[in-house]
Structure formats: C-alpha cells, structure tokens
C-alpha positions in Angstrom: -30.4 30.2 4.8 -29.7 26.7 4.3 -26.7 25.1 6.0 -24.5 22.9 4.0 -24.2 19.4 5.6 -20.5 18.3 6.9 -18.4 15.6 5.1 -17.8 14.5 1.7 -20.4 14.1 -1.2 -18.9 10.4 -2.0 -17.0 9.3 0.9 -16.2 5.5 -0.6 -14.5 7.5 -3.6 -12.6 9.7 -1.4 -11.4 6.5 0.5 -10.7 4.6 -2.4 -8.6 7.8 -4.0 -7.1 7.9 -0.7 -6.3 3.7 -0.6 -4.9 4.1 -4.5 -2.5 7.0 -3.6 -0.8 4.9 -1.0 -0.5 2.3 -3.0 0.8 4.2 -6.1 3.0 5.9 -3.5 4.3 2.3 -2.3 4.8 1.3 -5.6 6.9 3.9 -6.6 9.1 3.9 -3.4 9.6 0.3 -4.2 10.9 1.0 -7.6 13.3 3.5 -6.3 14.6 1.1 -4.2 15.8 -1.0 -6.9 19.4 0.9 -7.6 20.2 0.8 -3.8 19.3 -3.0 -3.6 21.7 -3.6 -6.6 24.7 -2.0 -4.6 23.8 -3.4 -1.4 21.9 -6.6 -1.3 24.8 -8.8 -1.8 24.6 -12.5 -3.4 21.0 -12.3 -3.5 20.3 -9.0 -5.1 18.5 -10.9 -8.1 16.1 -12.3 -5.9 16.0 -9.0 -3.8 15.1 -6.8 -6.9 13.1 -9.4 -8.4 10.4 -9.3 -5.1 10.6 -5.5 -5.2 9.9 -5.0 -9.2 6.8 -8.1 -8.3 5.6 -5.8 -5.1 5.4 -2.7 -7.3 3.3 -4.6 -9.9 1.1 -5.5 -7.4 0.8 -2.6 -5.6 -0.2 -0.6 -9.1 -2.7 -3.4 -9.9 -4.4 -3.0 -6.6 -4.7 0.7 -6.8 -7.1 0.2 -9.8 -8.8 -2.8 -7.8 -9.9 -0.7 -4.0 -13.7 -0.9 -5.5 -13.5 -4.3 -4.7 -13.8 -5.2 -0.8 -11.2 -7.9 -1.1 -8.5 -5.9 -2.6 -8.4 -4.1 0.5 -7.4 -7.2 2.5 -5.0 -8.1 -0.4 -3.1 -4.9 0.0 -1.5 -6.3 3.1 0.5 -9.0 0.6 2.7 -5.9 0.3 4.0 -5.5 3.4 4.1 -9.2 4.2 6.3 -9.7 1.2 8.6 -6.9 2.3 8.9 -8.6 5.7 9.6 -12.0 4.3 12.1 -10.2 2.0 13.6 -9.0 5.0 15.9 -12.4 5.1 17.0 -10.9 1.7 18.2 -7.9 3.0 17.3 -5.7 6.4 16.3 -2.9 4.5 13.0 -4.7 2.9 11.7 -5.3 6.5 12.2 -2.4 7.4 9.9 -1.0 4.2 7.7 -3.8 5.2 7.0 -2.4 8.7 6.5 1.2 7.3 4.2 -0.2 4.5 2.3 -2.2 7.1 1.8 0.8 9.2 0.6 2.6 6.1 -1.9 0.3 4.7 -3.3 -0.4 8.5 -4.2 2.9 9.0 -5.6 3.1 5.4 -7.9 0.1 6.4 -8.8 2.1 9.6 -9.8 4.7 8.0 -11.8 3.1 5.2 -13.6 1.4 8.0 -14.5 4.6 10.3 -15.9 6.2 7.0 -18.3 3.2 6.5 -19.2 3.1 9.8 -20.0 6.6 10.0 -22.0 6.3 6.9 -25.6 8.0 7.0 -28.3 4.9 6.1 
C-alpha cells in the first residue's frame, strides 16, 4: 500500500491561480466602486473614477502575467495608487489599505510555497 505525498501537485500553478483570483476580485471591486464614487466624490469625481478604472485594468492585466516574478511586485501598484487616490476621496484610501493587506498576504503565501518546495 503506497501513501500519497501531501501537498499540491503543482504549487506554482496553485499560487498563480490564487494571486490571479485576488487580482480579478480587486478589479471587480474597483469597477463596482464607480457608482458610489459618482455620487460622493465631489468635484474630483472624474479623476477618481478614471483612477479606479485604470487600476481595475492594471489588476486584470497583471492577473494574466503572474507567471513572471516582477508581476507579483507590480501588483503593489494597485494599493499604492488607491492610497494616493485617498486624496480625492477617503474611501479610496480604505480600499488601498484593504488591497495592500490582501496583496501582502498573497506575496507571503507565494514566498512560503516556494521556500518549502522540494528540490
């Protein structure tokens, strides 16, 4: 009777899938934020909406590029952009903090999986 080895069959693919899922979720949340921003963002609502749409596009593009190591670090552009967008409306800064925590966790998961990889 043989015992199967614990773990994932393809850890790199699993981590990329989790990262892509996080980025796609971020893109969807950003697109859903357009309607409330249109109502509450005030004078700079056009700039705020443009920023949100641009960051949603970046998130969607990066979701497909996670097989490249630099794309994981480029994912930090989204929370950083939202933190800067907090100057336009405070809700963007809140999203920036939440997305920053999420993406920091994803980078930590990636690092942990690749550190525990058998040679």
